[in-house]
Structure formats: structure tokens, C-alpha cells
C-alpha positions as CSV (number, residue, x, y, z in Angstrom):
1,M,83.1,116.1,73.1
2,N,81.2,117.8,75.9
3,S,82.8,119.8,78.5
4,L,82.3,117.4,81.4
5,R,84.1,114.6,79.5
6,L,86.9,117.0,78.7
7,L,87.2,118.0,82.3
8,S,87.2,114.5,83.6
9,R,90.1,113.4,81.2
10,N,93.6,113.1,82.7
11,V,95.4,116.3,81.8
12,H,98.5,114.3,80.6
13,Q,96.3,112.6,78.0
14,V,95.0,115.9,76.5
15,P,97.4,116.8,73.7
16,R,98.6,120.4,73.5
17,S,98.3,122.3,70.6
18,G,101.2,122.0,68.2
19,S,102.5,118.8,70.1
20,Q,101.0,116.3,67.8
21,G,103.7,113.8,66.7
22,K,106.3,115.2,69.1
23,A,107.7,113.1,71.8
24,R,106.5,114.1,75.2
25,R,109.3,114.8,77.9
26,P,109.1,112.8,80.9
27,T,107.4,114.4,83.8
28,R,109.2,115.1,87.0
29,P,107.8,114.8,90.4
30,R,106.1,118.0,91.7
31,L,108.0,119.6,94.5
32,F,106.4,120.3,98.0
33,Q,107.7,123.7,99.2
34,G,110.4,123.7,96.7
35,S,112.6,121.1,98.4
36,S,111.2,117.7,98.7
37,P,108.9,115.5,96.7
38,L,105.1,115.5,97.8
39,L,104.8,111.9,99.2
40,T,101.6,111.9,101.3
41,G,99.4,108.9,101.2
42,K,102.0,106.8,99.6
43,V,104.1,103.8,100.6
44,H,107.8,103.7,99.7
45,D,110.5,101.1,100.2
46,A,113.6,102.6,101.4
47,T,117.3,101.6,100.8
48,D,120.2,102.9,102.9
49,E,120.8,105.4,100.0
50,T,117.3,106.7,99.8
51,F,116.4,106.6,103.5
52,E,117.5,110.0,104.6
53,T,116.1,111.7,101.4
54,L,112.6,110.2,101.9
55,L,112.8,110.9,105.7
56,S,113.4,114.6,105.2
57,A,109.9,115.3,103.7
58,K,108.0,118.1,105.3
59,E,104.9,116.0,105.9
60,P,104.8,113.3,108.7
61,V,106.6,110.2,107.9
62,L,105.9,106.8,109.4
63,V,108.9,104.4,109.2
64,D,108.1,100.7,109.3
65,F,111.1,98.6,110.2
66,H,110.4,95.1,109.2
67,A,111.9,91.7,107.8
68,D,110.8,89.2,105.5
69,W,110.8,86.4,108.0
70,C,109.0,88.2,110.7
71,K,105.3,86.9,111.0
72,P,104.1,90.0,113.2
73,C,105.4,92.1,110.3
74,H,103.3,90.4,107.8
75,I,100.2,90.9,110.0
76,L,101.0,94.6,110.5
77,D,101.9,95.4,106.8
78,P,98.4,95.4,105.1
79,I,96.9,97.1,108.2
80,I,99.3,100.0,108.2
81,R,99.3,100.4,104.4
82,G,95.5,100.7,104.3
83,V,95.4,103.1,107.1
84,V,98.1,105.4,105.5
85,E,96.5,105.2,102.1
86,K,93.1,106.1,103.7
87,S,94.6,109.0,105.6
88,R,96.4,110.6,102.8
89,A,98.1,113.0,105.2
90,V,101.3,110.9,106.1
91,T,103.8,109.0,104.2
92,L,104.7,105.3,105.1
93,L,108.5,104.5,104.5
94,R,109.1,100.7,104.7
95,V,112.7,99.8,105.8
96,N,113.7,96.1,105.6
97,V,116.3,95.7,108.5
98,E,118.3,93.2,106.6
99,D,118.6,95.2,103.5
100,C,119.2,98.6,105.3
101,P,121.7,98.0,108.1
102,K,122.7,101.6,108.4
103,A,119.3,102.9,108.9
104,S,118.4,100.2,111.4
105,S,121.6,100.7,113.5
106,K,121.1,104.5,113.4
107,Y,117.8,104.1,115.2
108,Q,119.0,101.1,117.2
109,I,116.2,98.8,116.1
110,A,116.2,95.7,118.5
111,S,112.7,94.4,118.0
112,I,110.4,94.4,114.9
113,P,108.0,95.5,113.6
114,C,108.9,98.8,114.9
115,V,107.1,102.0,113.5
116,M,108.4,105.4,114.3
117,A,106.8,108.7,113.4
118,F,109.1,111.5,112.1
119,K,108.3,115.1,111.6
120,N,110.8,117.4,109.8
121,G,113.4,114.6,110.1
122,Q,113.0,114.3,113.9
123,M,111.6,111.2,115.6
124,V,108.4,112.2,117.6
125,D,106.7,108.9,118.4
126,S,107.1,105.0,118.1
127,F,105.5,101.6,118.7
128,V,106.7,98.1,118.6
129,G,104.8,95.1,117.7
130,A,101.7,94.2,115.7
131,L,99.1,96.2,117.4
132,P,95.3,96.2,116.8
133,K,93.9,98.1,113.8
134,S,92.1,100.7,116.0
135,T,95.3,101.5,117.9
136,I,97.1,101.9,114.6
137,E,94.5,104.1,113.2
138,A,94.7,106.4,116.2
139,F,98.5,106.5,115.9
140,V,98.2,107.6,112.3
141,E,95.5,110.1,112.8
142,K,97.5,111.5,115.7
143,H,100.4,112.3,113.3
144,A,98.3,113.2,110.4
145,A,96.7,115.9,112.5
146,R,100.2,117.5,113.0
147,A,100.7,117.8,109.1
């Protein structure tokens, strides 16, 4: 096997010497700055139990409060997902207001969709409603620059 093919293989697929036939241990998520998982560029669905943990990440977190019956939420969802995945500097945390009443009431969500930007667990910015893609891109890039 040439060196380029070896370098392009996934590290987890390359067997370590002496490990043939042994069961591999499951890998744990790598920790960012030793305290929270590195989540940037990803989309996570939160519950009341996982909300605070996911929100406490060191990188900027955008929280999208939504509901299944909300039509503007369905319009906003693919736009904000695409922008966050393209940015790779922020994390998107999706919170269904009906499934997570504690998180929704803590931040007094009265209208949806509502997107809030958090940095070090503190809310720094927000918007309500399904906005144009260019506005959402500017919002995400503004908070990605703070990373």
C-alpha cells in the first residue's frame, strides 16, 4: 500500500500492532479545553436533561426554539442547519418547546421560531421569526467570529 493511501485511511480503521482479534474499546468524545465536548459545526436536539450541559460549551451555541406544528419553524430549519454546518465555528442546539418546557420557560419563549446566541452559557443575541437566508448567515457569522 502506498503512503498516500495509508494517510487517507481513517485512523480508526488502521489496526494497531498486536490488536488483531481483540475487541476495540468504544471511543469517547474528545474534550475541548478539558471540560466540555467539542461540538462545533454540529446540530443537536436537546431535552430538558441535556440542555444545560450542551449550552455550557466553550464555543458559541445557537439555540433554535421550535415546534413541530410551526410552519415558519419548518422554513427556518434547513436554512439555519446549512449555515451552521457550513460555518463550522458554532453549534446549533434545537429545542422543541413542547418537549422541553423547563428550558422554554427559563428563557420566556413566547414566539417561535426563536433563535438565541449563547457564549459561555450567557445569552448575547437573539431573533424571532423566519428571516431571509442572508440575514441568518450574517447572524451566524457574527457569532462565529466571537469564537
